VEXRO-451834 format. One line per field, with one value per residue: chain; x negated, y negated, z negated of N, C-alpha, C, O in turn. Coordinates in Angstrom, 1 decimal. Each point is the difference from the previous one (the first is absolute). Layout:
% VEXRO-451834
c (A:...)
npx (X:...)
npy (Y:...)
npz (Z:...)
capx (X:...)
capy (Y:...)
capz (Z:...)
cpx (X:...)
cpy (Y:...)
cpz (Z:...)
opx (X:...)
opy (Y:...)
opz (Z:...)
This chain:
% VEXRO-451834
c (A:A:A:A:A:A:A:A:A:A:A:A:A:A:A:A:A:A:A:A:A:A:A:A:A:A:A:A:A:A:A:A:A:A:A:A:A:A:A:A:A:A:A:A:A:A:A:A:A:A:A:A:A:A:A:A:A:A:A:A:A:A:A:A:A:A:A:A:A:A:A:A:A:A:A:A:A:A:A:A:A:A:A:A:A:A:A:A:A:A:A:A:A:A:A:A:A:A:A:A:A:A:A:A:A)
npx (17.0:-0.7:-1.2:1.0:-1.5:-0.4:-1.1:1.6:0.9:-1.7:-1.1:0.8:-0.6:-2.0:-1.2:1.3:-0.6:2.1:0.0:0.7:-2.2:1.8:-2.1:1.8:-1.9:0.9:0.6:0.3:-2.0:0.5:-1.3:-2.2:-1.0:-0.5:-2.1:-1.9:-0.5:0.3:-2.0:-1.4:0.4:-0.7:-2.1:-0.5:0.4:-1.5:-1.5:1.9:1.0:-0.6:1.0:-2.2:1.7:-2.1:0.7:-1.8:1.1:-0.8:1.6:1.8:-0.8:-0.9:1.2:2.2:0.7:-0.1:1.7:1.7:-0.9:1.5:-0.4:1.0:0.5:1.5:0.3:-0.3:0.6:-1.4:1.9:-1.9:2.0:1.2:0.6:-2.0:2.0:0.8:-0.7:0.9:-1.4:0.8:0.0:1.7:-0.3:2.1:0.3:-0.9:1.2:1.4:-1.0:-0.5:1.6:0.6:-1.6:1.0:1.2)
npy (-17.0:-0.5:0.5:-2.0:1.4:-0.9:-1.4:-1.1:1.1:-0.4:-1.9:-2.0:-0.4:-0.9:-1.9:-1.7:0.7:-0.3:-1.2:2.1:-0.2:-0.5:0.6:-1.1:1.2:-2.1:0.9:-2.2:-0.9:0.1:0.6:0.4:-2.0:-0.4:1.0:-1.1:-1.7:0.7:0.7:-1.5:-0.7:1.4:-0.1:-1.6:0.5:1.1:-1.5:-0.3:2.0:1.1:-1.0:-0.4:-1.0:0.5:-2.1:1.1:-1.9:1.8:0.2:1.1:2.0:-1.8:-1.6:-0.2:-1.2:-2.2:-1.2:-0.1:-2.0:-1.6:2.2:1.4:-0.4:0.5:-1.8:2.2:-2.0:1.6:-1.2:-0.1:-0.7:-0.4:2.2:-0.6:0.6:-1.7:1.7:-1.8:1.5:-2.0:0.1:-0.6:2.2:-0.1:1.8:-0.7:-1.2:1.1:1.2:-1.3:-0.5:1.5:-0.1:-1.5:1.3)
npz (8.4:2.0:-1.8:0.0:0.9:-2.1:1.5:1.2:1.8:1.3:-0.4:0.8:2.1:0.5:0.2:0.6:2.0:-0.3:1.9:0.3:0.5:1.2:0.5:0.8:0.2:0.1:2.0:0.0:-0.4:-2.2:1.7:-0.3:0.3:2.1:0.2:-0.5:1.5:2.1:0.8:0.9:2.1:1.7:0.6:1.5:2.1:1.3:0.5:1.1:0.0:1.8:1.7:-0.1:1.1:0.4:0.5:0.8:0.1:1.2:1.6:-0.7:0.3:0.9:-1.0:0.4:1.8:-0.2:-0.9:1.5:0.4:-0.3:0.4:-1.4:2.2:-1.6:-1.4:-0.4:-0.9:-0.9:-0.3:-1.3:-0.8:1.9:-0.3:0.9:0.7:1.2:1.3:0.9:0.8:0.5:2.2:-1.4:0.1:0.9:1.4:1.9:1.4:1.4:1.7:1.7:1.5:1.6:1.6:1.3:1.3)
capx (-0.5:-1.3:-0.2:-1.0:-1.1:-0.9:-1.1:0.5:0.8:-0.5:-0.3:1.2:0.8:-0.7:-0.9:0.8:1.2:0.1:0.3:-0.9:0.1:-0.6:-0.3:-0.3:-0.8:0.3:0.0:1.0:-0.6:-0.4:0.9:0.3:0.8:1.4:0.6:0.1:0.9:1.4:-0.1:-0.2:1.3:0.9:-0.5:0.4:1.4:0.2:-0.6:0.3:0.1:-1.1:-1.3:0.0:-0.6:-0.3:-0.8:-0.9:-0.6:-1.4:-0.4:0.5:-0.4:-1.3:-0.6:0.3:-0.5:-1.5:-0.3:0.1:-0.9:0.8:-0.6:0.8:1.5:0.6:-0.5:1.0:-0.5:0.9:-0.4:0.7:-0.6:-0.8:-1.2:0.2:-0.2:0.0:-0.1:0.3:-0.4:0.6:1.4:0.2:1.4:0.6:-0.2:-1.3:0.1:0.9:-0.6:-1.0:0.8:0.6:-1.1:-0.2:1.3)
capy (-1.2:-0.4:-1.5:-0.7:-0.4:-1.0:-0.2:-0.8:0.8:1.3:0.5:0.1:1.1:1.3:0.3:0.0:0.8:1.2:1.1:0.2:-0.9:0.3:-1.3:0.2:-1.0:0.1:-1.2:0.0:0.5:1.4:1.1:1.0:-0.7:-0.1:1.3:0.3:-0.9:0.5:1.1:-0.6:-0.5:1.1:0.4:-1.1:0.2:1.3:0.0:-1.3:0.1:0.6:-0.5:-1.3:0.1:-1.3:-0.1:-1.2:-0.4:-0.3:-1.2:-1.1:0.2:0.6:0.2:1.3:1.0:0.0:0.6:1.4:0.6:0.5:-0.2:0.6:0.0:-0.2:0.7:0.0:0.3:0.4:-0.6:0.4:-0.8:-1.0:0.5:0.8:1.4:0.8:-0.8:0.7:-0.9:0.4:0.4:1.4:0.3:-0.5:0.9:-0.2:-1.1:0.4:0.9:-0.8:-0.7:0.9:0.3:-1.1:-0.2)
capz (0.6:-0.4:-0.4:0.7:-0.9:0.5:-0.9:-1.2:-0.9:-0.1:-1.4:-0.8:0.5:0.1:-1.1:-1.3:0.2:-0.9:0.9:1.1:1.1:1.3:0.7:1.4:0.6:1.4:0.7:1.0:1.3:-0.1:0.5:-1.0:-1.1:0.4:-0.1:-1.4:-0.7:-0.3:-1.0:-1.3:-0.3:-0.5:-1.3:-0.9:-0.2:-0.7:-1.4:-0.7:-1.4:-0.6:0.5:0.7:1.3:0.6:1.2:-0.1:1.4:-0.3:0.6:-0.8:-1.4:0.0:-1.3:-0.6:0.9:-0.3:-1.4:0.1:1.1:1.1:1.2:1.0:-0.3:-1.3:-1.2:-1.1:-1.3:-1.1:-1.3:-1.2:-1.1:0.5:0.6:1.2:-0.3:1.3:1.2:1.3:1.1:1.3:0.1:-0.5:-0.2:-1.3:-1.1:-0.6:-0.9:-1.0:-0.9:-0.7:-1.0:-1.0:-1.0:-1.0:-0.7)
cpx (-1.4:-0.1:-1.2:-1.0:-0.9:-1.2:0.5:0.8:-0.5:-0.2:1.3:0.9:-0.6:-0.8:0.7:1.2:0.0:0.4:-1.1:0.3:-0.7:-0.1:-0.4:-0.7:0.1:-0.2:0.9:-0.6:-0.4:1.0:0.3:0.8:1.5:0.7:0.2:1.0:1.4:0.0:-0.2:1.3:1.0:-0.4:0.4:1.5:0.3:-0.4:0.2:-0.1:-1.3:-1.4:0.3:-0.7:-0.1:-0.8:-0.8:-0.6:-1.4:-0.4:0.4:-0.4:-1.4:-0.7:0.2:-0.6:-1.6:-0.3:0.1:-0.7:0.8:-0.7:0.7:1.5:0.7:-0.8:1.1:-0.7:1.1:-0.5:0.8:-0.7:-1.0:-1.3:0.4:-0.3:0.1:0.0:0.3:-0.3:0.6:1.4:0.2:1.6:0.5:-0.3:-1.3:0.1:0.9:-0.7:-1.1:0.7:0.5:-1.1:-0.2:1.2:0.0)
cpy (-0.4:-1.5:-0.5:-0.5:-1.0:-0.1:-0.6:0.9:1.4:0.5:0.2:1.2:1.3:0.4:0.1:0.9:1.2:1.2:0.3:-0.9:0.5:-1.4:0.4:-1.2:0.1:-1.4:0.1:0.6:1.4:1.0:1.0:-0.6:0.0:1.4:0.3:-0.9:0.5:1.1:-0.6:-0.7:1.0:0.5:-1.0:0.2:1.2:0.0:-1.3:0.0:0.4:-0.6:-1.4:0.2:-1.4:0.0:-1.3:-0.2:-0.5:-1.3:-1.3:0.0:0.7:0.3:1.4:1.1:0.1:0.7:1.5:0.7:0.5:-0.4:0.5:-0.1:0.9:0.8:-0.1:0.3:0.3:-0.5:0.7:-0.7:-1.0:0.4:0.8:1.4:0.9:-1.0:0.9:-1.0:0.6:0.5:1.4:0.2:-0.5:1.0:-0.1:-1.1:0.3:0.9:-0.7:-0.8:0.9:0.4:-1.0:-0.2:0.9)
cpz (-0.6:-0.3:0.9:-1.1:0.6:-1.0:-1.3:-1.0:-0.3:-1.4:-0.8:0.4:0.0:-1.2:-1.3:0.1:-1.0:0.7:1.0:1.1:1.2:0.8:1.4:0.5:1.5:0.6:1.2:1.3:0.0:0.4:-1.0:-1.2:0.3:-0.1:-1.5:-0.7:-0.3:-1.0:-1.4:-0.5:-0.6:-1.4:-1.1:-0.4:-0.9:-1.5:-0.7:-1.5:-0.7:0.4:0.7:1.3:0.6:1.2:-0.1:1.4:-0.3:0.7:-0.8:-1.5:-0.1:-1.3:-0.5:0.9:-0.2:-1.3:0.0:1.1:1.2:1.3:1.2:-0.4:0.9:-1.1:-1.1:-1.3:-1.0:-1.3:-1.1:-1.1:0.5:0.7:1.2:-0.3:1.2:1.2:1.2:1.1:1.3:-0.1:-0.4:-0.1:-1.3:-1.2:-0.7:-1.0:-1.2:-1.0:-0.9:-1.1:-1.1:-1.0:-1.1:-0.9:-1.3)
opx (-0.2:0.6:-0.9:0.3:-0.2:0.1:-0.5:-0.1:0.6:0.4:0.1:0.7:0.7:0.3:-0.3:0.8:-1.0:0.2:-0.9:1.2:-1.1:0.9:-1.1:0.6:-0.3:-0.4:0.3:0.8:-0.4:1.1:1.2:0.7:0.8:1.2:1.0:0.6:0.4:0.9:0.6:0.3:0.7:0.8:0.4:0.4:0.8:0.5:-0.9:-0.5:-0.3:-1.0:1.1:-1.2:0.9:-0.7:0.6:-0.8:-0.2:-1.0:-0.7:0.2:-0.1:-0.8:-1.0:-0.6:-0.5:-0.9:-0.8:0.1:-0.4:-0.1:-0.1:0.3:-0.4:-0.5:0.6:-0.6:1.1:-1.2:1.2:-1.2:-1.0:-0.8:1.0:-1.0:-0.4:0.3:-0.3:0.5:-0.2:0.6:-0.8:0.7:-0.8:-0.3:-0.2:-0.6:-0.3:0.2:-0.1:-0.4:0.0:0.4:-0.5:-0.1:1.0)
opy (0.1:-0.8:0.7:-0.8:0.0:0.6:0.3:-0.1:0.8:1.0:1.0:0.7:1.0:1.0:0.9:0.0:0.6:1.1:-0.9:-0.3:0.5:-0.8:0.6:-1.1:1.0:-0.9:1.1:0.7:0.6:0.1:0.3:0.8:0.2:0.1:0.7:0.4:-0.1:0.1:0.4:0.1:-0.2:0.2:0.3:-0.2:0.0:0.7:-0.4:-0.9:-0.4:0.3:-0.3:0.6:-0.8:1.0:-1.0:0.8:-1.0:-0.6:-1.0:-0.9:1.1:0.8:0.7:1.0:1.1:0.8:0.7:1.2:1.0:-1.1:-0.4:0.2:0.1:1.1:-1.1:1.1:-0.6:0.4:0.3:0.0:-0.2:-0.8:0.6:0.3:1.2:-1.2:1.1:-1.1:1.2:0.1:0.9:-0.9:-0.1:-0.5:0.3:0.1:-0.4:-0.2:0.3:-0.1:-0.4:0.3:0.3:-0.7:0.0)
opz (-1.2:0.7:0.3:-0.8:1.2:-1.1:-1.1:-1.2:-0.7:-0.4:-0.7:-0.8:-0.2:-0.6:-0.8:-1.0:-0.3:-0.6:0.2:0.3:-0.1:0.0:0.2:0.1:0.6:-0.6:0.5:0.7:1.0:-0.7:-0.3:-0.6:-0.9:-0.1:-0.4:-1.0:-1.2:-0.8:-1.0:-1.2:-1.0:-0.8:-1.1:-1.1:-0.9:-0.8:-0.8:-0.6:-1.1:-0.6:0.3:0.0:0.1:0.3:-0.4:0.5:-0.6:-0.5:0.0:-0.7:-0.4:-0.1:-0.4:-0.4:0.0:-0.1:-0.7:0.3:0.6:0.4:1.1:-1.2:1.2:0.3:-0.2:-0.1:0.1:-0.4:0.1:-0.1:-0.7:0.4:0.1:-0.5:-0.1:-0.2:0.1:0.1:0.3:-1.1:0.6:-0.1:-1.0:-1.1:-1.1:-1.1:-1.2:-1.2:-1.2:-1.1:-1.2:-1.2:-1.0:-1.0:-0.7)
């Protein structure tokens, strides 16, 4: 399951996390986001013990989206120790995201 991230909780849940974190930047109106969303949820379920997975609605949380230069969605950022270490823009198969996450574990 993916956590709902916001401008208010981003630092405490993502930046200060002791686990690798995947953040899905999305919006309700975005078609490709609706394709990636269920994949992100599955990864969240599969990696509950070893990673944190979250989703951030860019329309409702513009500060974080702006800070990380999110211009296209879906964009998925991979964080480790509070730093962005990988990025995926656009809809991709689950295995692409899993392999990027596995590299951080």
